C-alpha positions as CSV (number, residue, x, y, z in Angstrom):
1,M,-14.0,22.3,-2.5
2,P,-15.2,20.6,-5.7
3,P,-14.9,16.7,-5.7
4,L,-11.9,14.9,-7.1
5,A,-11.7,12.9,-10.3
6,A,-9.6,10.3,-11.4
7,R,-8.8,9.0,-14.8
8,A,-7.1,5.7,-13.8
9,F,-10.0,4.5,-11.5
10,A,-13.2,5.5,-10.0
11,S,-13.5,6.1,-6.2
12,L,-14.6,3.0,-4.4
13,S,-17.0,2.5,-1.5
14,L,-16.0,-0.9,0.1
15,P,-17.3,-2.5,3.2
16,V,-15.0,-3.5,6.1
17,A,-14.2,-7.1,7.0
18,A,-15.7,-9.4,9.7
19,R,-15.4,-11.0,13.1
20,R,-13.1,-9.0,15.2
21,S,-11.1,-10.1,18.2
22,L,-8.4,-7.9,20.0
23,A,-5.1,-9.0,21.0
24,T,-2.1,-7.4,22.9
25,A,1.2,-7.7,21.5
26,A,3.9,-9.7,23.4
27,H,7.6,-8.9,23.1
28,T,9.2,-12.2,22.7
29,P,10.5,-12.7,19.1
30,P,9.9,-16.1,17.3
31,P,12.9,-18.2,16.5
32,A,14.2,-17.0,13.1
33,A,17.2,-17.8,10.8
34,N,19.0,-15.8,8.0
35,I,17.7,-12.5,9.3
36,R,19.8,-9.3,8.7
37,R,20.9,-7.2,11.7
38,P,19.0,-4.1,12.1
39,N,21.0,-1.1,11.0
40,P,20.5,1.8,13.4
41,A,22.3,4.1,10.9
42,M,19.5,3.6,8.2
43,Q,17.1,6.4,9.6
44,V,15.5,8.4,6.9
45,F,11.9,9.0,8.5
46,S,10.7,9.8,11.9
47,R,8.5,7.0,13.0
48,K,7.1,9.1,15.9
49,T,5.9,11.8,13.3
50,K,4.4,9.2,11.1
51,L,2.4,7.7,14.1
52,L,1.1,11.1,14.9
53,Q,0.1,11.7,11.4
54,R,-1.8,8.5,10.9
55,T,-3.6,8.9,14.4
56,R,-4.5,12.7,13.6
57,S,-5.8,11.5,10.2
58,V,-8.9,9.8,11.7
59,L,-9.8,12.7,14.2
60,D,-12.6,13.4,11.6
61,P,-13.6,9.9,10.6
62,D,-15.8,11.1,7.6
63,A,-13.1,13.1,6.1
64,S,-10.6,10.3,6.5
65,R,-13.0,8.1,4.6
66,R,-13.5,10.6,1.8
67,V,-9.7,10.2,0.9
68,D,-9.7,6.5,1.0
69,Y,-9.8,6.3,-2.9
70,L,-6.2,5.6,-3.4
71,K,-5.6,3.0,-0.7
72,A,-8.9,1.3,-1.5
73,E,-8.0,0.9,-5.2
74,V,-4.6,-0.5,-4.4
75,A,-5.9,-2.8,-1.7
76,Q,-8.4,-4.2,-4.4
77,R,-5.6,-4.9,-6.8
78,L,-3.7,-6.8,-4.2
79,V,-7.0,-8.8,-3.4
80,D,-7.0,-9.6,-7.3
81,K,-3.4,-10.9,-7.1
82,L,-4.2,-13.1,-4.2
83,M,-7.0,-14.6,-5.8
84,D,-5.1,-15.6,-8.8
85,I,-3.4,-18.0,-6.6
86,T,-5.4,-21.3,-6.6
87,R,-5.0,-22.4,-3.1
88,P,-6.7,-21.7,0.3
89,F,-5.1,-19.4,3.0
90,N,-6.0,-20.5,6.5
91,N,-3.9,-17.6,8.1
92,V,-3.1,-14.3,6.3
93,L,-1.1,-11.4,8.0
94,D,-1.9,-7.9,6.7
95,I,1.0,-5.6,7.8
96,G,0.4,-1.8,8.1
97,A,-3.2,-2.5,7.5
98,G,-4.3,1.2,8.0
99,A,-8.1,1.2,8.3
100,C,-8.3,-2.5,7.2
101,H,-8.3,-1.5,3.4
102,F,-7.3,-5.0,2.2
103,A,-9.9,-6.6,4.6
104,K,-12.6,-4.2,3.2
105,A,-11.5,-5.1,-0.5
106,Y,-11.5,-8.7,0.3
107,A,-15.1,-8.2,1.7
108,E,-16.2,-6.6,-1.4
109,Y,-14.7,-9.5,-3.5
110,V,-16.4,-12.4,-1.5
111,A,-19.6,-10.7,-0.2
112,P,-20.7,-7.9,-2.5
113,P,-23.5,-5.6,-1.1
114,P,-26.9,-6.2,-2.3
115,D,-28.3,-3.8,-4.9
116,D,-31.0,-2.7,-2.5
117,P,-29.3,-1.3,0.6
118,T,-32.6,-1.7,2.8
119,T,-32.7,-5.4,2.4
120,T,-31.7,-7.6,5.1
121,T,-31.1,-10.8,3.0
122,L,-27.3,-11.6,2.9
123,P,-26.1,-12.6,-0.6
124,P,-25.2,-16.5,-1.0
125,P,-21.5,-17.4,-0.4
126,T,-19.3,-17.3,-3.4
127,P,-16.9,-19.9,-4.3
128,T,-14.1,-18.0,-2.9
129,A,-15.8,-17.1,0.4
130,S,-13.6,-19.6,2.4
131,K,-10.3,-18.9,0.6
132,I,-9.1,-16.9,3.8
133,Q,-10.1,-18.4,7.2
134,T,-8.5,-16.0,9.5
135,L,-7.0,-12.5,8.7
136,Y,-4.7,-10.8,11.2
137,C,-4.4,-7.0,10.7
138,T,-1.6,-5.1,12.4
139,E,-1.1,-1.4,12.6
140,T,1.0,1.2,14.5
141,S,-2.1,3.5,15.2
142,T,-4.8,2.0,17.0
143,P,-7.3,4.6,16.3
144,L,-6.8,4.3,12.7
145,L,-7.0,0.4,12.7
146,H,-10.4,0.7,14.6
147,R,-11.7,3.6,12.6
148,D,-14.5,1.6,11.1
149,Q,-15.3,-0.8,13.7
150,N,-18.9,0.3,14.2
151,L,-19.6,-0.1,10.4
152,T,-21.1,-3.3,8.8
153,P,-20.0,-5.9,8.2
154,F,-18.0,-5.4,11.5
155,T,-21.4,-5.0,13.3
156,P,-22.8,-7.5,13.0
157,P,-20.1,-9.6,11.5
158,H,-20.8,-11.0,8.1
159,P,-21.0,-14.9,7.9
160,N,-19.1,-15.1,4.4
161,L,-15.9,-13.3,5.5
162,P,-12.9,-14.5,7.5
163,T,-12.3,-14.2,11.1
164,L,-10.6,-10.7,11.7
165,H,-8.0,-10.1,14.4
166,L,-6.9,-6.6,15.0
167,L,-3.3,-6.2,16.4
168,S,-2.1,-2.9,17.5
169,P,0.3,-1.1,18.2
170,I,2.6,-3.5,15.9
171,D,5.3,-1.4,14.3
172,E,6.5,-2.7,10.8
173,E,10.1,-1.9,11.9
174,N,9.8,-4.2,15.0
175,L,7.5,-6.8,13.6
176,L,9.4,-9.8,15.2
177,S,9.3,-8.6,18.7
178,D,6.0,-6.9,18.5
179,L,3.9,-9.7,17.2
180,P,2.5,-12.3,19.8
181,P,4.7,-15.4,19.8
182,T,1.6,-17.6,20.0
183,L,0.6,-16.7,16.3
184,P,1.0,-19.6,13.7
185,K,3.1,-19.5,10.7
186,F,1.3,-17.5,7.9
187,D,0.0,-19.1,4.6
188,A,0.3,-15.6,3.1
189,I,1.5,-12.0,4.1
190,V,0.1,-9.0,2.5
191,S,1.2,-5.3,2.8
192,S,-0.7,-2.3,1.2
193,L,1.1,1.0,0.9
194,S,2.9,1.2,4.2
195,L,6.4,-0.3,3.3
196,H,7.5,3.1,1.8
197,W,7.7,4.6,5.4
198,V,9.9,1.7,6.8
199,N,13.5,3.0,7.4
200,D,15.3,-0.3,7.3
201,L,13.7,-2.1,4.4
202,P,16.5,-4.7,4.1
203,Y,16.0,-5.8,7.6
204,F,12.1,-5.9,7.4
205,L,12.0,-7.9,4.3
206,S,14.6,-10.4,5.7
207,S,12.3,-11.1,8.4
208,I,9.3,-12.1,6.2
209,P,10.6,-15.6,5.4
210,S,10.5,-16.5,9.0
211,L,6.9,-15.7,9.5
212,L,5.8,-17.7,6.2
213,A,4.9,-21.2,6.2
214,P,7.0,-23.1,3.5
215,D,6.1,-22.3,-0.1
216,S,3.8,-19.2,0.9
217,P,3.6,-15.9,-0.9
218,F,4.5,-12.4,0.3
219,I,2.4,-9.8,-1.6
220,A,2.8,-6.3,-1.1
221,A,2.3,-2.7,-2.7
222,M,4.5,0.3,-1.9
223,L,4.9,3.8,-3.4
224,G,8.1,4.4,-5.3
225,G,9.8,5.6,-8.2
226,D,8.4,9.0,-9.6
227,T,5.6,9.3,-7.2
228,L,4.2,12.8,-7.0
229,F,7.0,13.8,-9.4
230,E,4.7,16.9,-10.5
231,L,4.5,18.2,-6.9
232,R,8.1,17.6,-6.4
233,T,9.4,19.5,-9.2
234,S,6.9,22.4,-8.7
235,L,7.9,22.9,-5.1
236,Q,11.6,22.6,-5.8
237,L,11.4,25.2,-8.6
238,A,9.1,27.4,-6.6
239,E,11.6,27.3,-3.4
240,Q,14.6,27.9,-5.7
241,E,12.8,31.0,-7.2
242,R,11.4,32.6,-3.9
243,R,14.2,31.4,-1.4
244,G,17.2,30.5,-3.2
245,G,17.4,27.0,-2.1
246,V,15.3,23.8,-1.6
247,S,14.0,21.7,1.2
248,P,12.7,18.0,0.9
249,H,8.9,18.2,0.9
250,V,8.2,14.7,-0.7
251,S,9.8,11.6,0.8
252,P,12.7,9.6,-1.1
253,L,11.3,6.5,-2.5
254,A,12.7,3.1,-3.6
255,D,13.0,2.2,-7.2
256,T,11.8,-1.0,-9.0
257,K,15.3,-2.3,-9.2
258,D,16.1,-1.7,-5.6
259,V,12.9,-3.7,-4.5
260,A,13.7,-6.7,-6.7
261,S,17.4,-6.8,-5.3
262,L,16.2,-6.5,-1.7
263,L,13.5,-9.4,-2.2
264,Q,16.3,-11.5,-3.6
265,S,18.7,-10.6,-0.6
266,A,16.0,-11.4,1.7
267,G,15.6,-15.2,0.6
268,L,12.5,-14.9,-1.1
269,K,11.9,-17.2,-4.4
270,M,10.2,-16.9,-7.7
271,L,10.0,-13.0,-7.6
272,T,7.5,-11.0,-9.7
273,I,7.7,-7.2,-9.8
274,D,5.3,-4.9,-11.7
275,V,4.5,-1.1,-11.6
276,D,1.3,0.8,-12.0
277,D,1.0,4.3,-12.5
278,I,-2.2,5.7,-11.0
279,V,-3.1,9.3,-12.1
280,I,-5.6,11.3,-10.0
281,L,-6.8,14.7,-11.1
282,Y,-7.1,17.8,-8.7
283,P,-8.4,21.2,-9.2
284,D,-5.4,22.8,-7.6
285,I,-2.3,22.1,-5.6
286,F,-4.0,22.9,-2.3
287,S,-6.5,20.1,-2.7
288,L,-3.7,17.7,-3.5
289,M,-1.7,18.5,-0.4
290,K,-5.0,18.6,1.9
291,D,-5.7,15.1,0.6
292,I,-2.3,13.8,1.2
293,Q,-2.2,15.2,4.6
294,Q,-5.8,13.7,5.5
295,M,-4.5,10.4,4.3
296,G,-1.8,10.4,6.9
297,E,0.8,10.5,4.3
298,G,2.5,13.9,5.0
299,N,6.3,14.4,5.0
300,A,7.9,12.7,7.8
301,V,11.7,13.0,6.5
302,L,14.1,13.6,9.4
303,G,15.6,16.4,7.7
304,R,12.6,18.2,6.6
305,E,12.2,21.9,7.3
306,Q,9.7,22.3,10.4
307,G,6.6,24.4,10.0
308,P,4.3,25.0,7.2
309,I,5.4,26.0,3.6
310,G,5.4,29.7,3.1
311,R,2.5,31.2,1.3
312,D,4.6,32.8,-1.4
313,V,6.2,29.5,-2.1
314,L,2.7,27.7,-2.4
315,M,1.4,30.3,-4.7
316,A,4.5,30.1,-7.1
317,A,4.4,26.2,-6.9
318,E,0.5,26.4,-7.9
319,G,1.4,28.5,-10.8
320,I,4.4,26.4,-11.9
321,Y,2.3,23.1,-11.5
322,R,-0.5,24.5,-13.7
323,E,2.0,25.6,-16.3
324,L,4.1,22.6,-16.5
325,H,1.7,19.7,-15.8
326,G,-1.7,21.2,-16.1
327,E,-4.2,19.5,-18.5
328,D,-7.5,20.8,-20.1
329,V,-10.5,19.5,-18.4
330,S,-12.8,17.0,-20.2
331,D,-16.5,17.4,-20.4
332,V,-17.0,14.7,-17.6
333,E,-14.3,16.5,-15.4
334,V,-16.3,19.8,-15.8
335,E,-19.4,18.2,-14.4
336,E,-17.7,16.3,-11.7
337,M,-15.5,19.0,-10.5
338,G,-17.5,22.0,-11.0
339,M,-15.1,23.6,-13.4
340,Q,-15.5,25.6,-16.4
341,K,-14.4,25.0,-20.1
342,G,-10.8,26.1,-20.7
343,D,-9.9,25.5,-17.0
344,K,-7.0,23.2,-16.3
345,V,-6.8,20.2,-13.7
346,L,-3.7,19.0,-12.1
347,P,-2.6,15.5,-12.6
348,A,-0.7,13.7,-9.7
349,T,1.0,10.5,-10.3
350,F,1.3,7.9,-7.7
351,R,3.7,5.1,-9.0
352,V,2.8,1.8,-7.1
353,I,5.3,-1.1,-7.1
354,Y,3.7,-4.5,-6.7
355,M,6.0,-7.2,-5.5
356,I,5.4,-11.0,-5.0
357,G,7.9,-13.4,-3.4
358,W,7.7,-16.8,-2.0
359,S,9.2,-18.6,0.9
360,E,11.4,-21.6,0.0
361,G,9.4,-24.9,-0.1
362,P,10.4,-28.4,-1.1
363,N,7.9,-28.6,-4.0
364,Q,8.7,-25.4,-5.6
365,P,10.1,-25.3,-9.2
366,K,14.0,-25.1,-9.1
367,P,16.4,-24.0,-11.9
368,L,18.4,-26.8,-13.4
369,K,22.1,-27.1,-12.4
370,R,24.6,-24.9,-14.3
371,G,25.8,-26.6,-17.3
372,S,23.0,-29.2,-17.6
373,G,21.4,-27.6,-20.7
374,Q,21.1,-29.7,-23.9
375,V,20.5,-27.1,-26.3
376,S,22.8,-24.0,-27.4
377,M,21.4,-20.7,-26.9
378,K,23.4,-19.6,-30.1
379,D,21.5,-22.3,-32.2
380,I,18.1,-21.1,-30.8
381,L,19.0,-17.3,-31.7
382,S,20.5,-18.0,-35.1
383,G,17.4,-19.9,-36.3
384,D,19.7,-22.5,-38.1
385,K,18.4,-25.5,-36.0
386,K,14.8,-26.7,-35.5
387,F,13.7,-28.1,-32.3
């Protein structure tokens, strides 16, 4: 299969993170306040199926690493957002860490690999090398979390990187009960591309403030909105044509407005929400679906149709996808993907919702009391009065 090309970004090869110690999860939840009750009726995804998909995705570690391009890019953007905060973080929690993508992106940031791969001389520490002292990575799938444990800088540990603790199995939906009760309050919590598989997202978000130290950020990225709308519409049209009905093949996702409302309801302050569309080009629909499966991001909806999609539906979806969304290849894509002039590539859109919320703290900026304003908004908008 020809290699993939991406217009939004280039595929990244990032190192892993550093010192590793294993911990077993206890089942005594820490004391918490203002946490919603779990809603057992809010069941959209099969967590058992998702665990199996994540575990099977690393049966071939090399194939798994080849499809890290999306998660590696999003993790790098999360690191950039964390680095914009001018304070150190002694303890950071990474929820749904996967193969430690955030840790690898942070490693690339503070300890870039030398230009000469054969050199044994480590680069000097950067000014941000000590920004994170200890990083706790949690994941439901133990094989996925430990996929790269034999790669540098895991072995040997890089001195410029934080101490790394790998905690598994830790389920995002049972975070408070699965985390060891001896862990400290966290100075920051991050999550990269795992929250779109959480069933009870309101309950999950309401538990975040109880894990954070006062005035500490929660920074996360999740797939949402119109992610893979090209694939969704093509499969629906193909099934409608060939079978006279449709079955869910792409998971339902939260919208930007929903995320903002949930963060506010969870008690987080000073919210920031932004959206990125990452468009990746594939030679055909089969390459796209193969990569999605290898990422461990296959369909896990409870009401999905069991078994593989029919060959006739797939062939029809390929033609519809190419007709509705196909784009002419550029000269660069002809060389990278081994295609011919006049061929079409298939764009796949991944809409990533980034969110930042802060736990309440005594020194945070707060809005003035209602009615305390000294200037009329009417005067400002009319422009009649100068200030």
